[in-house]
N, C-alpha and C positions, 0 to 999 in steps of 0.2 A: 505495500498500500504504500500512498504517500504522504509524506512529512510535510504539512505545511507550517513548522516552525522551527524555530534554529535549531540544526546537532549540536552534542554537547563540546563544550569550548576546552582547547588546549593550547600548546605550545609545540611548536614544532620541533624542538634541539632541547630539549630539556637541560640533555648531560651537557651543554654548551652553553654556558649562562652569557657569554658576547657574542652576541648574533643579530643578525637581521634575515626578519624574513618579507620575499617578496610576491605579490601575487597579480599574475598578469591576468586580464580578463580578457579571455579569447574569442567568443563568440556574443553576442545578443542575446541576454537571457535575464531573468526575473530571480530574485532567491541575494537577497543580501549579504554580504559578510558581514558578522556583528564584532566588535570588539567589545572584552567584558574587564572589569573592576569586580572583584567580589565572584556574586552570584548573582551579578544585573549587568544589563546590556547598556554597554555608554553612549555607542556611537552604532550605525548603521549605514555598512559602505554600500551604493546602490550600485548594481553591477552592468554596467556599460563596457562594449566591445571596444577594446586597446584602452581601455585604466590601467595605468601601475599601483598600486597600492604598496606603500613601502612601511615596517611597523619594525619597531626593536622587536627583535625575538621573545623576550618575557613577556610580551601582551600576547594576553588569551586569547583567541579566537575562535572563531565557527562561521559553517558555511548555514546555507538553505535552501531547502529545495525548490526548486522553481515548482511554482504553479501553470502560470500563462503558455512557459516557453519547453520546449522538448527537451531541453539539457541544458547542461549548466558547466561550462568548459574552461578550468585555470590551467594555468602552468602556474607550480609553485618553488621558488628557491629561493635557498638558505643561504647565509653568507657568512661564513665564521668570521670574526675583527678582533 
């Protein structure tokens, strides 16, 4: 079944405290990327083709299933610093 809410928040590389996370939005879709503090979403980043999001690697984030789009495609990079 389709989950219309946000997915579980996570950190991509918890074993590396100093890193950056970059998300490249490949296609046009819905289903925002959520940034979290504690158990609350503090920001929703709109899914937009060609957009790049760079966040500190310690920021918990999550995806959301698209509702109106058939798929949501991203390329995720993690840079150690």
